[in-house]
N, C-alpha and C positions, 0 to 999 in steps of 0.2 A: 406407539411412538417409534419412529425409525431410529437407527443408530446415530445418524447425524444430529437429529433433534435432541436425542438423549445426551449426546456429547456436548452440544451447545448449551443445554440446560445446566449441566454439571461442571463445565470447565472452570468458570470463575468461582463457583461454590467450593470446588475441590482444592484449588491452589490459593484462593483468596485474591482479591483485587490488589494491584500494585498501587501503593499510596501516591496520590497526586494532590493531596490536600493542600489548599492554599495556592494552587497553581492555576493560571488561566491558560487553557489549551484551545487552540484553533485547529479544527478538523475540516479539511476540504473533501469534497466528494462524500459528504456525510449522510446523504439521503438513503443510501442503500449499500449493500455489499460490505466490502472491507471497511469503507469509511464509516458506515453505520455501526459496525462492530467496534471500531476504535472509539467512536463517540460513547457507546454504551459502557465500554471498559473504562474509559477515562472518568465518566460520571460515577461509576461504582468505586473508583479510586479516590473520589472526593474533589475532583477538579471542577472549577467553573468553566463553562463551555461556550465557545462561539462556533457555530456550525454553518458551513457554506456549501452551496450546491447550485447548479444551474437549474435543476428541476424544483421549482418552488412548491408545487403541490405535494410531491413526494417528500420533500424536506419538512414541510409542515406536519405531515402525517408521522414522520419518524420522530420529530422533535417533541411531539405530544407525549411521547413516552419518557422524556427526559425533563423533569421539572427545572425551570430556571434557565434553560439553555437559550442563548441568543441566536437567532437565525438570520442568514443573509442570502438572498438569491444573487448569485454572482457568476458572470461569464468571464472566466479567467483568460479568455483570448482577447478581451477588450482592455487594453492597458489603462484607459481612463477610469474604468470601473475598478480595476485592481488598485490603482493609485488612490482613488477616493475612499475605497474600503479600508485599506491599510492605514491611511492617514487618520481615519476616524476611530481606529481600534485603540482601546486602552492597551497597556503593556501586555505582550504575549510572552508567557514563559516557555511554551512549547508549541511548535507547529507540527502536525501530522498531516502531510499532504498526500491524499489518496485520489484526488480527482484525476481522471484519465479516460481515454477511450481505446477500444480495440480496433483491429482491422481484419479484413477478410484475407485468408491465406492465398493470395493470388500470385501467379508468376509475373515477372517484371513487365512482360508484354501486355498484361491485362490490368496491372496496377497503375491507375492514372496518377499524374503528378498532383492533381487536385486532392485525391484521397491521401497520397503520400504527404503532402504539405499539411493537410488537416490533422493527421495523426501526430506529426512532429510539432505542429503549433500547440496542440493541447498537451501532449505528453512530455515535451521537452521545453519549448519556449515558455509556455505558461508556468511550468515548474520553476524555471529560472527567474522569471519576472517576480513571482510571488516570494520565492526564497530570498531573492536579493533585497526586496523591500522589508520583509520581516527580519531577516538576518542582520541587515544594516541597523535597524532599530535595536535589536538585541545587543549588537556589538557596542553600541553607544552606551547602553545600560550596563554592560559588563557581564551578562549571563543569558542563557537560553539554550534550548535544544530544538533541533530541526530533524525530522524523520521524513525521508522521501520514499514513497512506495515505488519501487522499480519492478523488476520481473526476472525470473530465470531465463526468459526469452532474450534478455540483454546479456546473458552469459554464455549462451550456446547457439549454434546454428538452428534456424527454424525458417519456415516459409512465410515469415512475417517481416517483409523487407522494409517496412517503415517503422512498425511498432518495436521490433527487435533492436534496431540501431538507436531509436529514441530512448529506449530503456537502458541500453548500454551507456548512452551519454548521461543519463540521470545518475547512474552509478559513478561515473567519472566526475560528474558535477558535485556529488556529495563529498567525494574525496578532496576535490580542489577547494570547495568552500570550507571544509573542515580545517584545512591548512590556512586559508585566508583569515578566518575568524577565530581560530583556536587561541591565539595570544590574548584575545579579549574575553575569553571565558565562554564562548559559544561553541557548542558541539553540533556536528552535522553527520548523520548516518543514513544509510539506505537499508531497506528491507526488500528482498526479492522473493515474492510468493511463487509457488508452483501452481498447479491446477487447483483452483479454489472454488468451492460450491457457491457461486453467486448467480444472480439472475442473468448476467451477461454470459456466463459459461453455460447455463442451462439453455439459453437461446441458441448457442452454437451446437449443443447436443440435439436440440429439437430440429434444427435445420440440417442435421447430419454433417456438419462441418467438423465436429468433434465426436469422438467415440469414447464412451465411458470406460469400456474394457481396455481399450488401448491406453488411455490415460492412467488408469490404475496400475496396469501391468508395467508401465514405464517407471514406477516408483518402487523404492525398496520397501516401503511400508504397505504397498498394495492398496492404497486408498487415496481418495481426494482429500483436500484440506477443508476445514471449516473456517469461515471468516474470522471467528474468534481466535483461532490459532495465529493468524497473521497479526491480529490486533494485540495479542499478548506480547509478541516480539516488538511491535512498534511502541507500545506503551512502556515496556521495559526500557527501550532506548530513549524515550522521552522523559523518563523518571530519574531521580537522583541515584537509583540503584546502579545506573550505568555512568556515573559521574566521571569515570576514567576512560570512557570509550568514545572515540571520535574517529571519523574517516573510514569506517568499515561498511561493508555490504554484507548483510546477514540473510542468507538464503533460508526460507522456510518452505520446504519443497517436498516433504514426505520422502526424501531420499531420491528425488529425480536425478540430480546431478551425479550422484555416486552410482546409480543403478544403470543409467542408459549405456555406458560403455560395455556392459556385460552382454548386450545383444549380439555383439560380434562373436561371443563364445557360447551362444545358444540360450542366453538369458539367465536370469537369476535361478539358483538351485532351489528346489522345493525340499527344504530341510525338515519340514513338518513330519515327513514319513521316515526320516532317518532313525535308526535304532541307537541304543546307547553305545 
């Protein structure tokens, strides 16, 4: 068993699941990656689950591991689908919105507006449409928690000229919606993952768009993240343990943000060889 699989197996066993008993949690992008990890963690915490994803086959396969979960094939870019879906939902106590797409790291002269618009449509517009519908319902009820999955790409410069700005906007959206709905008892926060071992990231590695050594060397912890680590942060923010927290963006990045400026000084020091 590799170290990642061992970590994934032991993470929830080691710290124990965060209690979500009695809560109805909606997870989007639940068929794989971070969304699937959030669904598993919420289930282990005792939540009743509604899982949504555009990939119906993959969603069914994933949901088979979570007894009692309700599943919905949903295209978040179709407003009428989102409207019908949210109108039919019973009260949602927490939304963990993980659905999104990546983009190729192209220079502006090669990045078509069609691709730019698609990334923004999925990663920003659809995020707002769903959050607005769920959050409005929560505000009428007087309680609820929304967690939006953003990215460290929205916090620093990168060659992702559509994805980065879209995720930066998601971070800003979480803050503005937190202020909008805070007086009604609804909390809104964002989580910004760093390089996380998902199928999407692996495809980037396989196509040589991303380099594992470069990614790990860019972090203080010298490793990639497990989806369960992102899920732990998202579930914490969705739970009553974070009842006093709203309007924040929580980076879960293995120290990417704090380590990258060190490259100008020759990179992080190797202190493992230092004597007493």
